ChimeraX commands (.cxc) that place a marker at each C-alpha (Angstrom):
marker #1 position 15.76,-3.38,-15.42 radius 0.5
marker #1 position 12.84,-2.73,-17.58 radius 0.5
marker #1 position 9.43,-3.28,-16.10 radius 0.5
marker #1 position 6.50,-4.03,-18.30 radius 0.5
marker #1 position 3.23,-1.75,-18.54 radius 0.5
marker #1 position 0.73,-2.73,-15.79 radius 0.5
marker #1 position -2.86,-2.06,-15.49 radius 0.5
marker #1 position -2.92,-3.65,-12.15 radius 0.5
marker #1 position -2.23,-1.16,-9.57 radius 0.5
marker #1 position -0.34,-2.42,-6.59 radius 0.5
marker #1 position -0.33,-0.62,-3.17 radius 0.5
marker #1 position 2.72,-0.98,-0.60 radius 0.5
marker #1 position 3.69,0.92,2.58 radius 0.5
marker #1 position 6.33,3.50,2.21 radius 0.5
marker #1 position 9.95,2.53,2.55 radius 0.5
marker #1 position 11.30,3.81,6.04 radius 0.5
marker #1 position 14.45,3.92,4.41 radius 0.5
marker #1 position 13.37,6.88,2.41 radius 0.5
marker #1 position 10.27,8.26,4.23 radius 0.5
marker #1 position 9.75,9.43,7.93 radius 0.5
marker #1 position 6.26,8.69,8.95 radius 0.5
marker #1 position 3.65,6.58,7.42 radius 0.5
marker #1 position 1.62,6.56,4.23 radius 0.5
marker #1 position 1.30,4.14,1.01 radius 0.5
marker #1 position 2.31,3.94,-2.41 radius 0.5
marker #1 position -0.10,2.90,-5.53 radius 0.5
marker #1 position 1.87,2.09,-8.78 radius 0.5
marker #1 position -0.18,2.68,-11.81 radius 0.5
marker #1 position 2.50,2.25,-14.59 radius 0.5
marker #1 position 6.06,1.75,-15.21 radius 0.5
marker #1 position 8.45,1.10,-18.16 radius 0.5
marker #1 position 11.88,1.92,-19.22 radius 0.5
marker #1 position 11.16,5.65,-19.74 radius 0.5
marker #1 position 8.88,6.59,-16.61 radius 0.5
marker #1 position 6.92,5.47,-13.68 radius 0.5
marker #1 position 3.61,6.74,-12.28 radius 0.5
marker #1 position 2.51,6.41,-8.76 radius 0.5
marker #1 position 0.02,7.87,-6.12 radius 0.5
marker #1 position 1.95,8.54,-2.81 radius 0.5
marker #1 position -0.44,8.88,0.14 radius 0.5
marker #1 position 1.37,10.70,3.18 radius 0.5
marker #1 position -0.22,10.58,6.41 radius 0.5
marker #1 position 0.05,13.62,8.52 radius 0.5
marker #1 position 3.73,14.59,9.32 radius 0.5
marker #1 position 4.94,12.07,6.77 radius 0.5
marker #1 position 7.66,13.20,4.36 radius 0.5
marker #1 position 10.39,11.76,2.05 radius 0.5
marker #1 position 13.97,12.31,2.38 radius 0.5
marker #1 position 16.07,14.94,0.40 radius 0.5
marker #1 position 16.39,13.52,-3.16 radius 0.5
marker #1 position 17.03,14.38,-6.99 radius 0.5
marker #1 position 15.71,13.10,-10.22 radius 0.5
marker #1 position 18.29,12.43,-13.08 radius 0.5
marker #1 position 15.52,13.86,-15.76 radius 0.5
marker #1 position 12.36,15.14,-14.19 radius 0.5
marker #1 position 9.42,14.61,-11.97 radius 0.5
marker #1 position 5.91,16.11,-12.19 radius 0.5
marker #1 position 3.53,16.11,-9.16 radius 0.5
marker #1 position -0.03,16.69,-9.08 radius 0.5
marker #1 position -1.67,17.33,-5.43 radius 0.5
marker #1 position -4.98,15.25,-5.34 radius 0.5
marker #1 position -5.83,15.63,-1.67 radius 0.5
marker #1 position -4.68,17.36,1.39 radius 0.5
marker #1 position -2.07,19.76,2.52 radius 0.5
marker #1 position 1.64,19.50,2.13 radius 0.5
marker #1 position 4.99,21.02,1.68 radius 0.5
marker #1 position 7.33,20.99,-1.32 radius 0.5
marker #1 position 10.92,22.57,-0.64 radius 0.5
marker #1 position 13.93,22.78,-3.08 radius 0.5
marker #1 position 17.52,23.15,-1.50 radius 0.5
marker #1 position 18.30,26.93,-0.73 radius 0.5
marker #1 position 14.74,27.91,-1.31 radius 0.5
marker #1 position 11.81,28.81,0.77 radius 0.5
marker #1 position 9.00,25.99,1.36 radius 0.5
marker #1 position 5.84,26.05,-0.68 radius 0.5
marker #1 position 2.39,25.02,0.47 radius 0.5
marker #1 position 0.79,22.44,-1.45 radius 0.5
marker #1 position -2.85,22.03,-1.83 radius 0.5
marker #1 position -5.36,19.86,-3.89 radius 0.5
marker #1 position -5.05,20.89,-7.67 radius 0.5
marker #1 position -1.36,22.25,-7.36 radius 0.5
marker #1 position 1.04,21.00,-10.10 radius 0.5
marker #1 position 4.96,20.90,-9.29 radius 0.5
marker #1 position 7.69,20.21,-11.89 radius 0.5
marker #1 position 11.14,19.33,-10.67 radius 0.5
marker #1 position 13.99,19.64,-13.09 radius 0.5
marker #1 position 16.97,17.57,-13.42 radius 0.5
marker #1 position 19.28,17.44,-10.47 radius 0.5
marker #1 position 17.41,19.78,-8.09 radius 0.5
marker #1 position 17.60,18.50,-4.50 radius 0.5
marker #1 position 14.17,18.84,-2.90 radius 0.5
marker #1 position 11.83,16.85,-0.58 radius 0.5
marker #1 position 7.98,16.87,-0.13 radius 0.5
marker #1 position 5.31,15.50,2.43 radius 0.5
marker #1 position 2.29,16.20,4.15 radius 0.5
marker #1 position 2.03,19.22,6.75 radius 0.5
marker #1 position 2.36,18.34,10.30 radius 0.5
marker #1 position -1.44,18.11,11.18 radius 0.5
marker #1 position -2.80,17.38,7.44 radius 0.5
marker #1 position -2.56,14.26,5.44 radius 0.5
marker #1 position -1.74,14.59,1.58 radius 0.5
marker #1 position -1.94,12.72,-1.51 radius 0.5
marker #1 position -0.16,13.44,-4.95 radius 0.5
marker #1 position 0.05,11.66,-8.13 radius 0.5
marker #1 position 3.77,11.45,-9.30 radius 0.5
marker #1 position 5.08,10.87,-12.89 radius 0.5
marker #1 position 8.88,10.29,-12.91 radius 0.5
marker #1 position 11.02,10.18,-15.96 radius 0.5
marker #1 position 14.12,7.86,-16.05 radius 0.5
marker #1 position 17.33,8.19,-17.55 radius 0.5
marker #1 position 18.80,5.98,-20.19 radius 0.5
marker #1 position 19.85,3.26,-17.24 radius 0.5
marker #1 position 16.42,3.18,-15.76 radius 0.5
marker #1 position 17.10,5.35,-12.83 radius 0.5
marker #1 position 14.41,7.73,-11.54 radius 0.5
marker #1 position 15.53,8.92,-8.28 radius 0.5
marker #1 position 18.74,9.30,-5.98 radius 0.5
marker #1 position 17.98,9.43,-2.39 radius 0.5
marker #1 position 19.96,11.61,0.13 radius 0.5
marker #1 position 19.64,12.32,3.91 radius 0.5
marker #1 position 16.38,12.54,5.86 radius 0.5
marker #1 position 14.80,16.02,6.36 radius 0.5
marker #1 position 15.76,17.02,10.01 radius 0.5
marker #1 position 13.35,17.87,12.58 radius 0.5
marker #1 position 14.45,21.31,12.64 radius 0.5
marker #1 position 14.04,21.62,8.70 radius 0.5
marker #1 position 10.61,20.19,9.04 radius 0.5
marker #1 position 9.46,22.46,11.73 radius 0.5
marker #1 position 10.77,25.54,10.05 radius 0.5
marker #1 position 8.85,24.35,6.75 radius 0.5
marker #1 position 5.67,23.80,8.69 radius 0.5
marker #1 position 5.91,27.39,10.55 radius 0.5
marker #1 position 6.63,29.02,7.17 radius 0.5
marker #1 position 3.34,27.66,5.65 radius 0.5
marker #1 position 1.19,27.72,8.85 radius 0.5
marker #1 position -0.58,31.09,8.04 radius 0.5
marker #1 position -2.14,29.66,4.63 radius 0.5
marker #1 position -3.34,26.46,6.28 radius 0.5
marker #1 position -7.00,26.14,7.34 radius 0.5
marker #1 position -7.59,25.92,11.15 radius 0.5
marker #1 position -6.00,22.76,12.48 radius 0.5
marker #1 position -8.88,20.13,12.21 radius 0.5
marker #1 position -7.22,17.47,14.34 radius 0.5
marker #1 position -6.44,17.85,18.08 radius 0.5
marker #1 position -3.34,15.97,18.99 radius 0.5
marker #1 position -5.24,14.35,21.83 radius 0.5
marker #1 position -7.27,12.26,19.35 radius 0.5
marker #1 position -5.28,12.22,16.32 radius 0.5
marker #1 position -2.05,10.41,17.24 radius 0.5
marker #1 position -2.74,9.79,20.99 radius 0.5
marker #1 position 0.35,11.81,21.73 radius 0.5
marker #1 position -1.51,13.45,24.65 radius 0.5
marker #1 position -1.60,11.17,27.70 radius 0.5
marker #1 position -5.35,9.55,28.01 radius 0.5
marker #1 position -6.66,9.41,31.43 radius 0.5
marker #1 position -9.94,8.31,30.95 radius 0.5
marker #1 position -9.53,4.86,32.60 radius 0.5
marker #1 position -8.25,6.27,35.81 radius 0.5
marker #1 position -10.73,9.22,35.74 radius 0.5
marker #1 position -13.64,6.61,35.74 radius 0.5
marker #1 position -12.19,3.57,37.03 radius 0.5
marker #1 position -9.15,4.22,38.76 radius 0.5
marker #1 position -10.38,3.62,42.23 radius 0.5
marker #1 position -12.68,0.45,41.23 radius 0.5
marker #1 position -10.47,-1.52,38.64 radius 0.5
marker #1 position -6.88,0.01,38.74 radius 0.5
marker #1 position -5.33,-2.37,36.66 radius 0.5
marker #1 position -8.00,-2.16,33.96 radius 0.5
marker #1 position -7.53,1.69,34.09 radius 0.5
marker #1 position -3.77,1.10,33.59 radius 0.5
marker #1 position -3.93,-1.38,30.60 radius 0.5
marker #1 position -6.61,1.19,28.85 radius 0.5
marker #1 position -4.61,4.43,29.42 radius 0.5
marker #1 position -1.03,3.13,29.35 radius 0.5
marker #1 position -1.11,0.15,27.25 radius 0.5
marker #1 position -4.03,0.45,24.81 radius 0.5
marker #1 position -3.66,4.14,24.11 radius 0.5
marker #1 position -0.09,4.72,25.44 radius 0.5
marker #1 position 1.60,1.97,23.56 radius 0.5
marker #1 position -0.45,0.27,20.91 radius 0.5
marker #1 position -1.78,3.42,19.25 radius 0.5
marker #1 position 1.83,4.87,19.38 radius 0.5
marker #1 position 3.01,2.06,17.10 radius 0.5
marker #1 position 2.60,4.39,13.88 radius 0.5
marker #1 position 5.55,2.96,12.10 radius 0.5
marker #1 position 3.81,-0.42,12.05 radius 0.5
marker #1 position 0.17,0.72,11.26 radius 0.5
marker #1 position -0.57,4.49,10.90 radius 0.5
marker #1 position -3.21,6.17,13.07 radius 0.5
marker #1 position -5.49,6.53,10.16 radius 0.5
marker #1 position -5.66,2.78,9.32 radius 0.5
marker #1 position -5.97,1.98,13.27 radius 0.5
marker #1 position -8.99,4.07,13.26 radius 0.5
marker #1 position -10.56,2.55,10.43 radius 0.5
marker #1 position -9.73,-0.92,12.08 radius 0.5
marker #1 position -11.09,0.18,15.22 radius 0.5
marker #1 position -14.29,1.62,14.02 radius 0.5
marker #1 position -15.33,-1.69,11.98 radius 0.5
marker #1 position -14.23,-3.81,15.04 radius 0.5
marker #1 position -16.75,-1.96,17.30 radius 0.5
marker #1 position -19.21,-2.03,14.65 radius 0.5
marker #1 position -18.77,-5.68,14.27 radius 0.5
marker #1 position -19.08,-6.32,18.10 radius 0.5
marker #1 position -22.25,-4.16,18.26 radius 0.5
marker #1 position -20.69,-1.43,20.43 radius 0.5
marker #1 position -22.53,1.52,19.20 radius 0.5
marker #1 position -22.34,3.92,22.06 radius 0.5
marker #1 position -20.04,6.70,22.84 radius 0.5
marker #1 position -16.97,4.58,22.26 radius 0.5
marker #1 position -18.00,4.40,18.43 radius 0.5
marker #1 position -18.67,7.83,18.42 radius 0.5
marker #1 position -15.26,8.66,19.96 radius 0.5
marker #1 position -13.40,6.63,17.22 radius 0.5
marker #1 position -15.62,7.73,14.54 radius 0.5
marker #1 position -14.48,11.39,15.35 radius 0.5
marker #1 position -10.95,10.23,15.77 radius 0.5
marker #1 position -10.98,8.66,12.21 radius 0.5
marker #1 position -12.10,11.95,10.69 radius 0.5
marker #1 position -9.43,13.65,12.39 radius 0.5
marker #1 position -7.14,11.08,11.25 radius 0.5
marker #1 position -7.99,11.61,7.82 radius 0.5
marker #1 position -10.64,9.28,6.79 radius 0.5
marker #1 position -12.63,10.97,4.21 radius 0.5
marker #1 position -16.67,10.67,4.32 radius 0.5
marker #1 position -16.33,8.55,1.03 radius 0.5
marker #1 position -13.95,6.25,2.80 radius 0.5
marker #1 position -16.27,5.73,5.77 radius 0.5
marker #1 position -19.38,5.13,4.06 radius 0.5
marker #1 position -17.72,2.64,1.59 radius 0.5
marker #1 position -15.92,0.66,4.58 radius 0.5
marker #1 position -19.34,0.49,6.58 radius 0.5
marker #1 position -21.10,-0.40,3.47 radius 0.5
marker #1 position -18.66,-3.33,2.66 radius 0.5
marker #1 position -18.76,-4.51,6.25 radius 0.5
marker #1 position -22.49,-4.54,6.47 radius 0.5
marker #1 position -22.79,-7.64,4.36 radius 0.5
marker #1 position -20.74,-9.40,7.04 radius 0.5
marker #1 position -21.52,-7.94,10.24 radius 0.5
marker #1 position -25.36,-6.85,9.82 radius 0.5
marker #1 position -27.27,-4.33,8.15 radius 0.5
marker #1 position -28.80,-2.65,11.36 radius 0.5
marker #1 position -25.42,-2.35,12.83 radius 0.5
marker #1 position -24.29,-0.21,9.57 radius 0.5
marker #1 position -27.56,1.95,9.87 radius 0.5
marker #1 position -26.64,2.78,13.76 radius 0.5
marker #1 position -22.92,3.80,12.34 radius 0.5
marker #1 position -24.17,5.88,9.68 radius 0.5
marker #1 position -26.40,7.57,12.06 radius 0.5
marker #1 position -23.47,8.58,14.14 radius 0.5
marker #1 position -21.19,9.16,11.11 radius 0.5
marker #1 position -23.39,11.66,9.28 radius 0.5
marker #1 position -23.25,13.95,12.13 radius 0.5
marker #1 position -19.57,13.97,12.41 radius 0.5
marker #1 position -18.92,14.37,8.75 radius 0.5
marker #1 position -21.37,17.07,7.83 radius 0.5
marker link #1:1,2 radius 0.2
marker link #1:2,3 radius 0.2
marker link #1:3,4 radius 0.2
marker link #1:4,5 radius 0.2
marker link #1:5,6 radius 0.2
marker link #1:6,7 radius 0.2
marker link #1:7,8 radius 0.2
marker link #1:8,9 radius 0.2
marker link #1:9,10 radius 0.2
marker link #1:10,11 radius 0.2
marker link #1:11,12 radius 0.2
marker link #1:12,13 radius 0.2
marker link #1:13,14 radius 0.2
marker link #1:14,15 radius 0.2
marker link #1:15,16 radius 0.2
marker link #1:16,17 radius 0.2
marker link #1:17,18 radius 0.2
marker link #1:18,19 radius 0.2
marker link #1:19,20 radius 0.2
marker link #1:20,21 radius 0.2
marker link #1:21,22 radius 0.2
marker link #1:22,23 radius 0.2
marker link #1:23,24 radius 0.2
marker link #1:24,25 radius 0.2
marker link #1:25,26 radius 0.2
marker link #1:26,27 radius 0.2
marker link #1:27,28 radius 0.2
marker link #1:28,29 radius 0.2
marker link #1:29,30 radius 0.2
marker link #1:30,31 radius 0.2
marker link #1:31,32 radius 0.2
marker link #1:32,33 radius 0.2
marker link #1:33,34 radius 0.2
marker link #1:34,35 radius 0.2
marker link #1:35,36 radius 0.2
marker link #1:36,37 radius 0.2
marker link #1:37,38 radius 0.2
marker link #1:38,39 radius 0.2
marker link #1:39,40 radius 0.2
marker link #1:40,41 radius 0.2
marker link #1:41,42 radius 0.2
marker link #1:42,43 radius 0.2
marker link #1:43,44 radius 0.2
marker link #1:44,45 radius 0.2
marker link #1:45,46 radius 0.2
marker link #1:46,47 radius 0.2
marker link #1:47,48 radius 0.2
marker link #1:48,49 radius 0.2
marker link #1:49,50 radius 0.2
marker link #1:50,51 radius 0.2
marker link #1:51,52 radius 0.2
marker link #1:52,53 radius 0.2
marker link #1:53,54 radius 0.2
marker link #1:54,55 radius 0.2
marker link #1:55,56 radius 0.2
marker link #1:56,57 radius 0.2
marker link #1:57,58 radius 0.2
marker link #1:58,59 radius 0.2
marker link #1:59,60 radius 0.2
marker link #1:60,61 radius 0.2
marker link #1:61,62 radius 0.2
marker link #1:62,63 radius 0.2
marker link #1:63,64 radius 0.2
marker link #1:64,65 radius 0.2
marker link #1:65,66 radius 0.2
marker link #1:66,67 radius 0.2
marker link #1:67,68 radius 0.2
marker link #1:68,69 radius 0.2
marker link #1:69,70 radius 0.2
marker link #1:70,71 radius 0.2
marker link #1:71,72 radius 0.2
marker link #1:72,73 radius 0.2
marker link #1:73,74 radius 0.2
marker link #1:74,75 radius 0.2
marker link #1:75,76 radius 0.2
marker link #1:76,77 radius 0.2
marker link #1:77,78 radius 0.2
marker link #1:78,79 radius 0.2
marker link #1:79,80 radius 0.2
marker link #1:80,81 radius 0.2
marker link #1:81,82 radius 0.2
marker link #1:82,83 radius 0.2
marker link #1:83,84 radius 0.2
marker link #1:84,85 radius 0.2
marker link #1:85,86 radius 0.2
marker link #1:86,87 radius 0.2
marker link #1:87,88 radius 0.2
marker link #1:88,89 radius 0.2
marker link #1:89,90 radius 0.2
marker link #1:90,91 radius 0.2
marker link #1:91,92 radius 0.2
marker link #1:92,93 radius 0.2
marker link #1:93,94 radius 0.2
marker link #1:94,95 radius 0.2
marker link #1:95,96 radius 0.2
marker link #1:96,97 radius 0.2
marker link #1:97,98 radius 0.2
marker link #1:98,99 radius 0.2
marker link #1:99,100 radius 0.2
marker link #1:100,101 radius 0.2
marker link #1:101,102 radius 0.2
marker link #1:102,103 radius 0.2
marker link #1:103,104 radius 0.2
marker link #1:104,105 radius 0.2
marker link #1:105,106 radius 0.2
marker link #1:106,107 radius 0.2
marker link #1:107,108 radius 0.2
marker link #1:108,109 radius 0.2
marker link #1:109,110 radius 0.2
marker link #1:110,111 radius 0.2
marker link #1:111,112 radius 0.2
marker link #1:112,113 radius 0.2
marker link #1:113,114 radius 0.2
marker link #1:114,115 radius 0.2
marker link #1:115,116 radius 0.2
marker link #1:116,117 radius 0.2
marker link #1:117,118 radius 0.2
marker link #1:118,119 radius 0.2
marker link #1:119,120 radius 0.2
marker link #1:120,121 radius 0.2
marker link #1:121,122 radius 0.2
marker link #1:122,123 radius 0.2
marker link #1:123,124 radius 0.2
marker link #1:124,125 radius 0.2
marker link #1:125,126 radius 0.2
marker link #1:126,127 radius 0.2
marker link #1:127,128 radius 0.2
marker link #1:128,129 radius 0.2
marker link #1:129,130 radius 0.2
marker link #1:130,131 radius 0.2
marker link #1:131,132 radius 0.2
marker link #1:132,133 radius 0.2
marker link #1:133,134 radius 0.2
marker link #1:134,135 radius 0.2
marker link #1:135,136 radius 0.2
marker link #1:136,137 radius 0.2
marker link #1:137,138 radius 0.2
marker link #1:138,139 radius 0.2
marker link #1:139,140 radius 0.2
marker link #1:140,141 radius 0.2
marker link #1:141,142 radius 0.2
marker link #1:142,143 radius 0.2
marker link #1:143,144 radius 0.2
marker link #1:144,145 radius 0.2
marker link #1:145,146 radius 0.2
marker link #1:146,147 radius 0.2
marker link #1:147,148 radius 0.2
marker link #1:148,149 radius 0.2
marker link #1:149,150 radius 0.2
marker link #1:150,151 radius 0.2
marker link #1:151,152 radius 0.2
marker link #1:152,153 radius 0.2
marker link #1:153,154 radius 0.2
marker link #1:154,155 radius 0.2
marker link #1:155,156 radius 0.2
marker link #1:156,157 radius 0.2
marker link #1:157,158 radius 0.2
marker link #1:158,159 radius 0.2
marker link #1:159,160 radius 0.2
marker link #1:160,161 radius 0.2
marker link #1:161,162 radius 0.2
marker link #1:162,163 radius 0.2
marker link #1:163,164 radius 0.2
marker link #1:164,165 radius 0.2
marker link #1:165,166 radius 0.2
marker link #1:166,167 radius 0.2
marker link #1:167,168 radius 0.2
marker link #1:168,169 radius 0.2
marker link #1:169,170 radius 0.2
marker link #1:170,171 radius 0.2
marker link #1:171,172 radius 0.2
marker link #1:172,173 radius 0.2
marker link #1:173,174 radius 0.2
marker link #1:174,175 radius 0.2
marker link #1:175,176 radius 0.2
marker link #1:176,177 radius 0.2
marker link #1:177,178 radius 0.2
marker link #1:178,179 radius 0.2
marker link #1:179,180 radius 0.2
marker link #1:180,181 radius 0.2
marker link #1:181,182 radius 0.2
marker link #1:182,183 radius 0.2
marker link #1:183,184 radius 0.2
marker link #1:184,185 radius 0.2
marker link #1:185,186 radius 0.2
marker link #1:186,187 radius 0.2
marker link #1:187,188 radius 0.2
marker link #1:188,189 radius 0.2
marker link #1:189,190 radius 0.2
marker link #1:190,191 radius 0.2
marker link #1:191,192 radius 0.2
marker link #1:192,193 radius 0.2
marker link #1:193,194 radius 0.2
marker link #1:194,195 radius 0.2
marker link #1:195,196 radius 0.2
marker link #1:196,197 radius 0.2
marker link #1:197,198 radius 0.2
marker link #1:198,199 radius 0.2
marker link #1:199,200 radius 0.2
marker link #1:200,201 radius 0.2
marker link #1:201,202 radius 0.2
marker link #1:202,203 radius 0.2
marker link #1:203,204 radius 0.2
marker link #1:204,205 radius 0.2
marker link #1:205,206 radius 0.2
marker link #1:206,207 radius 0.2
marker link #1:207,208 radius 0.2
marker link #1:208,209 radius 0.2
marker link #1:209,210 radius 0.2
marker link #1:210,211 radius 0.2
marker link #1:211,212 radius 0.2
marker link #1:212,213 radius 0.2
marker link #1:213,214 radius 0.2
marker link #1:214,215 radius 0.2
marker link #1:215,216 radius 0.2
marker link #1:216,217 radius 0.2
marker link #1:217,218 radius 0.2
marker link #1:218,219 radius 0.2
marker link #1:219,220 radius 0.2
marker link #1:220,221 radius 0.2
marker link #1:221,222 radius 0.2
marker link #1:222,223 radius 0.2
marker link #1:223,224 radius 0.2
marker link #1:224,225 radius 0.2
marker link #1:225,226 radius 0.2
marker link #1:226,227 radius 0.2
marker link #1:227,228 radius 0.2
marker link #1:228,229 radius 0.2
marker link #1:229,230 radius 0.2
marker link #1:230,231 radius 0.2
marker link #1:231,232 radius 0.2
marker link #1:232,233 radius 0.2
marker link #1:233,234 radius 0.2
marker link #1:234,235 radius 0.2
marker link #1:235,236 radius 0.2
marker link #1:236,237 radius 0.2
marker link #1:237,238 radius 0.2
marker link #1:238,239 radius 0.2
marker link #1:239,240 radius 0.2
marker link #1:240,241 radius 0.2
marker link #1:241,242 radius 0.2
marker link #1:242,243 radius 0.2
marker link #1:243,244 radius 0.2
marker link #1:244,245 radius 0.2
marker link #1:245,246 radius 0.2
marker link #1:246,247 radius 0.2
marker link #1:247,248 radius 0.2
marker link #1:248,249 radius 0.2
marker link #1:249,250 radius 0.2
marker link #1:250,251 radius 0.2
marker link #1:251,252 radius 0.2
marker link #1:252,253 radius 0.2
marker link #1:253,254 radius 0.2
marker link #1:254,255 radius 0.2
view
C-alpha cells in the first residue's frame, strides 16, 4: 500500500505486538520508498528481533540504549550515535534498563512496500545480558527503582497513618502505589509522572507531595524543557501563582 507524503506528524503508543515496555512513535514521512519516524523508548522498553528487506538508519537523539545484531555483542547507544542495519540482518534495539532513549529511524522499503519483518521477543535473559555488557560505559544510575517504577513497596501510608487510618494507609500503599502506578502497559511511568505533577499543581498541592513527584518525574525521564513547557501551558488554565510555586521547586531539582 502506498502512503502519501505527510507534513503532519502523528504520535501513537508503541504496538505491544512488537515492543516490550512503553513508549511512543511519531511518524514524520512515509511513501512507497521509505518511512521516517521518531521512536521514544521508556526505560527498559525494547523492540522484538526483526530484519529489514533493504536497510535502516538510526540516529540516536536522546538518552542511552542498546543495539544488538544476532551473534554479535551488544552495543551501547548514546545521543549522536548513528547505526546502519543492512538487508536481512536480525537485530533488536531499545532503551537501557534505567535510561530512556529516543532515536530517529529512516527505513527503506522493498518493491512491495515492506519495511520490516518481525520475529520473536527479546528474552529477559538476553536483555539482562545486554544490559550487563554495556553497564560499565553508562553514567551512574540516575533513577532509584523505588521512585521510578514504584517496584519497591511503598510504606509511607502505614509508617505515618497505619495506626490512625489503616484503610487509608492500605489504599495509599497497596492500591495507588502498588497497583495504579504498576499499570505501565496502559500508561508509562513517565506519562503518569507528568499527569501527577500537573494534577497537584491544579489542586494547589504545593508541599512535599509535589516535590516528591517532581523528583520522580525527573527520574522517569521528564526533561527540564518538558517540565517547563508543561507547567507554562498549565499556568494559563490553573493559575500563574501556582506555576511560580512549581517552578521554584523544579529549578532546584533540574539543576
